[in-house]
C-alpha positions in Angstrom: -35.8 28.3 36.6 -39.4 27.3 35.8 -41.5 29.7 33.8 -45.2 29.3 33.0 -47.3 31.3 30.6 -51.0 31.0 31.4 -52.7 32.7 28.5 -50.1 32.6 25.7 -52.5 33.0 22.8 -53.7 36.4 24.1 -50.1 37.5 24.7 -48.7 36.0 21.5 -51.1 34.8 18.8 -48.2 33.7 16.7 -46.2 36.8 15.7 -43.8 36.8 18.6 -41.2 34.3 20.0 -40.8 32.8 23.4 -37.1 32.2 22.7 -35.9 34.9 25.1 -37.8 33.3 27.9 -36.4 29.8 27.0 -32.9 31.2 27.6 -33.9 31.7 31.2 -35.1 28.2 31.9 -37.9 25.7 31.4 -40.9 27.3 29.7 -44.4 25.9 29.6 -47.0 27.8 27.5 -50.7 27.4 27.8 -52.8 29.1 25.2 -55.7 29.7 27.6 -56.3 29.0 31.2 -59.2 30.9 32.9 -60.3 34.5 33.1 -62.0 33.8 36.4 -60.7 32.4 39.7 -60.2 28.7 39.2 -58.2 25.8 40.8 -56.7 25.2 37.3 -54.6 28.3 37.7 -52.7 27.1 40.7 -52.5 23.6 39.2 -50.8 24.9 36.0 -48.5 27.2 37.9 -47.3 24.3 40.1 -43.8 25.0 41.3 -43.0 27.6 38.7 -41.0 30.6 39.9 -42.0 33.0 37.1 -45.7 33.4 36.0 -46.6 35.4 32.9 -50.3 36.4 32.4 -52.5 38.7 30.4 -56.0 38.3 31.8 -55.7 35.2 34.0 -56.2 36.4 37.6 -53.6 35.7 40.2 -55.3 35.9 43.6 -54.2 35.6 47.2 -55.4 32.0 47.2 -53.3 31.2 44.1 -50.2 32.8 45.5 -50.6 30.8 48.7 -51.0 27.6 46.8 -47.9 28.3 44.7 -45.2 29.4 47.2 -42.4 29.1 44.6 -43.6 32.2 42.8 -40.8 34.8 42.7 -42.1 37.1 40.0 -45.2 37.9 38.0 -45.1 39.4 34.6 -48.3 41.1 33.3 -48.9 41.8 29.6 -51.9 44.1 30.4 -52.4 47.5 31.9 -55.3 46.6 34.3 -54.6 46.8 38.0 -57.2 44.2 38.9 -55.7 41.0 37.4 -53.3 40.4 40.3 -53.8 40.8 44.1 -51.0 43.4 44.1 -51.3 44.1 47.8 -50.8 40.5 48.7 -47.9 40.2 46.1 -46.4 43.2 47.9 -46.8 41.5 51.2 -45.1 38.4 49.9 -42.4 40.6 48.2 -43.2 39.3 44.7 -42.1 41.8 42.1 -44.4 42.6 39.2 -43.3 43.5 35.7 -45.7 45.1 33.3 -44.7 44.3 29.7 -45.5 46.3 26.6 -48.6 47.9 28.0 -47.7 50.8 30.2 -49.8 51.3 33.4 -50.9 54.7 34.5 -48.4 56.6 36.7 -50.7 56.3 39.7 -50.5 52.5 39.6 -46.7 52.5 39.3 -46.4 54.6 42.5 -48.1 51.9 44.6 -44.9 50.0 45.2 -41.2 50.2 44.5 -41.1 46.6 43.0 -43.5 47.4 40.1 -41.6 47.7 36.8 -42.5 48.4 33.2 -40.7 47.3 30.0 -41.9 48.5 26.6 -42.3 51.5 24.4 -43.8 54.9 25.1 -47.4 54.9 23.7 -47.3 58.6 23.1 -44.2 58.2 20.9 -45.9 55.6 18.7 -48.8 57.9 18.1 -46.6 60.9 17.4 -44.5 58.9 14.9 -47.7 57.5 13.2 -48.9 61.1 12.8 -45.6 62.2 11.3 -45.7 59.3 8.9 -49.3 60.2 7.8 -48.4 63.9 7.5 -45.4 63.2 5.3 -47.4 60.9 3.1 -50.2 63.4 2.6 -47.8 66.2 1.8 -46.0 64.1 -0.8 -49.3 62.6 -2.1 -51.8 65.5 -2.2 -54.2 63.2 -4.1 -54.9 61.6 -0.7 -57.4 64.5 -0.4 -59.6 62.8 -3.0 -62.5 65.4 -2.8 -60.0 68.3 -2.9 -61.7 70.1 0.1 -58.4 70.9 1.8 -59.1 68.5 4.6 -58.5 64.8 5.2 -61.6 62.9 6.2 -60.5 60.1 8.6 -61.6 57.3 10.9 -59.7 55.7 13.7 -59.8 52.1 14.8 -59.0 51.9 18.5 -57.9 49.1 20.7 -59.7 48.2 23.9 -62.2 50.6 25.5 -60.3 52.4 28.3 -57.0 50.8 27.4 -54.2 53.2 28.3 -52.1 52.6 25.2 -55.1 52.9 22.9 -56.2 56.2 24.4 -52.7 57.7 24.2 -52.1 56.4 20.6 -55.4 57.9 19.5 -54.8 61.3 21.1 -51.2 61.6 20.1 -51.6 60.7 16.4 -54.3 63.4 15.9 -52.2 66.0 17.8 -49.2 65.0 15.7 -51.1 65.4 12.4 -52.4 68.8 13.4 -48.9 69.9 14.6 -47.7 69.0 11.1 -50.3 71.3 9.5 -52.7 68.7 8.3 -56.3 69.8 8.3 -58.6 67.0 9.5 -62.2 66.1 9.6 -63.1 63.3 12.0 -65.8 61.0 10.7 -65.7 58.3 13.4 -63.8 56.5 16.1 -64.5 52.8 16.5 -63.3 50.2 19.0 -62.0 47.0 17.5 -60.1 45.5 20.4 -56.8 45.1 18.5 -58.6 42.4 16.5 -58.4 42.0 12.7 -61.9 40.4 12.3 -63.5 43.0 14.5 -61.8 45.8 12.6 -63.1 44.3 9.3 -66.6 44.3 10.8 -66.4 47.9 12.1 -64.9 49.1 8.8 -67.7 47.5 6.7 -70.2 49.4 8.9 -68.2 52.6 8.3 -68.0 52.1 4.6 -71.8 51.5 4.5 -72.2 54.9 6.3 -69.6 57.0 4.6 -69.1 55.2 1.2 -66.0 56.7 -0.5 -65.8 59.7 1.8 -63.2 58.1 4.0 -59.8 59.3 2.9 -57.6 57.9 5.7 -57.8 55.0 8.2 -55.6 55.3 11.3 -55.4 52.1 13.3 -53.9 51.6 16.8 -52.4 48.4 15.5 -51.3 46.7 12.3 -53.9 43.9 12.8 -56.7 46.5 12.8 -55.3 48.2 9.8 -55.3 44.9 8.0 -58.9 44.2 9.0 -59.9 47.6 7.5 -58.1 46.6 4.3 -60.0 43.2 4.4 -63.3 45.1 4.5 -62.5 47.1 1.3 -61.3 44.0 -0.5 -64.3 42.0 0.5 -66.6 44.8 -0.8 -64.7 44.9 -4.1 -63.5 48.4 -3.9 -60.8 49.5 -6.4 -57.6 51.1 -5.5 -58.8 54.5 -6.7 -61.7 54.4 -4.2 -59.9 53.2 -1.0 -58.3 55.4 1.6 -54.7 55.3 2.9 -54.0 53.1 5.9 -51.6 53.5 8.8 -50.8 51.0 11.5 -48.6 50.5 14.6 -46.5 47.6 15.8 -44.6 46.3 12.8 -45.9 42.8 13.0 -44.8 40.3 10.3 -48.1 40.7 8.5 -48.0 44.5 8.9 -44.5 44.8 7.5 -45.5 42.6 4.5 -48.5 44.9 3.9 -46.1 47.9 3.9 -43.8 46.1 1.5 -46.8 45.4 -0.9 -48.1 49.0 -0.5 -51.3 48.0 1.2 -50.4 49.9 4.4 -48.7 53.2 3.7 -46.6 53.1 6.8 -46.4 51.6 10.3 -44.5 52.2 13.5 -42.2 49.4 14.6 -42.5 48.2 18.2 -39.1 46.7 19.1 -40.4 43.4 20.5 -37.0 41.7 20.2 -35.3 44.5 22.3 -38.2 44.5 24.7 -37.9 40.7 25.2 -34.2 41.0 25.9 -34.7 43.8 28.3 -37.4 41.9 30.1 -35.3 38.8 30.4 -32.5 40.8 32.0 -34.9 42.5 34.4 -36.5 39.2 35.3 -33.1 37.8 36.3 -32.2 40.9 38.3 -35.5 41.1 40.1 -35.5 37.4 41.0 -31.9 37.1 42.0 -31.4 40.6 43.4 -28.2 40.9 41.3 -27.1 43.4 38.7 -30.2 45.6 39.2 -27.9 48.6 39.5 -26.7 48.0 36.0 -30.2 48.4 34.4 -30.9 51.8 33.0 -34.3 52.9 34.3 -36.3 56.0 33.3 -39.0 57.4 35.6 -37.5 55.3 38.4 -38.6 51.8 37.3 -39.4 51.9 33.6 -37.3 50.6 30.7 -38.3 52.2 27.4 -37.4 50.9 23.9 -37.9 53.4 21.1 -40.4 53.0 18.3 -39.2 53.3 14.7 -40.8 54.6 11.5 -41.4 52.1 8.8 -42.2 53.0 5.2 -41.8 51.2 1.9 -38.4 52.7 1.6 -36.9 51.0 4.7 -39.2 48.1 5.3 -36.7 45.6 3.9 -34.3 46.4 6.7 -37.0 45.7 9.4 -38.0 42.3 8.1 -36.3 39.6 10.2 
């Protein structure tokens, strides 16, 4: 079985492994292809049977030029990156991986699948971690006003996971009796450098009034830390940071005490589940053995990570 990854850097900038895919067959990974319709897309797909994309479009024309395609895996939530109606006409299943589409999109066809975590759970667990930390460390309320002044660094504008993580973490904190004062929400596109830039702007505006930074991802939490380090802030004047994902760098930051806690996204379990679903969807065999929720979703639970258990999470 031939597998091609068309924008591998976007999907995996280095913190994940393609090994689970390699167990399925011959894998070719391109860091970037094109974010617009281009003959290069079909050229790179060639006679591959499985196509994995993030933002590279798969059009009717591309599908026609690549008749061997048996499955498309999408590591994004947008419903405009594939000609889904034509994929449906050609009976090509679609798997969304690690970025859950809205329910309305999933209802469009009975061969649309999702493998990943529940975004709401990740936000809820992040809120619980932050609440536990604040209760054990009342000095987190540095100005002693009985409220935690916070900022949130969000992923992409309009991104389903970013919206849900942001809403659920705040709801979780309030449900755990933490009084909050929102200073700002900033979009940083899951990107460490953008998070650093946004955080430097926030520091310029709020100085030492920020008591907590909540980030939709570890990479953005690390970018926020970078901003404070670049500006020379001492430990007594920096807020507490919380992330999500449990990347290698994020776990190391928890280990060193830079990030107070993160929420581990079971990428290894997700990769294994996706590999099993790919085989079942392509061959039509053993689909009945797969445990789906909400008809066609496979959910892997998130896990809390603190300094106390981070050693067990480092691979």
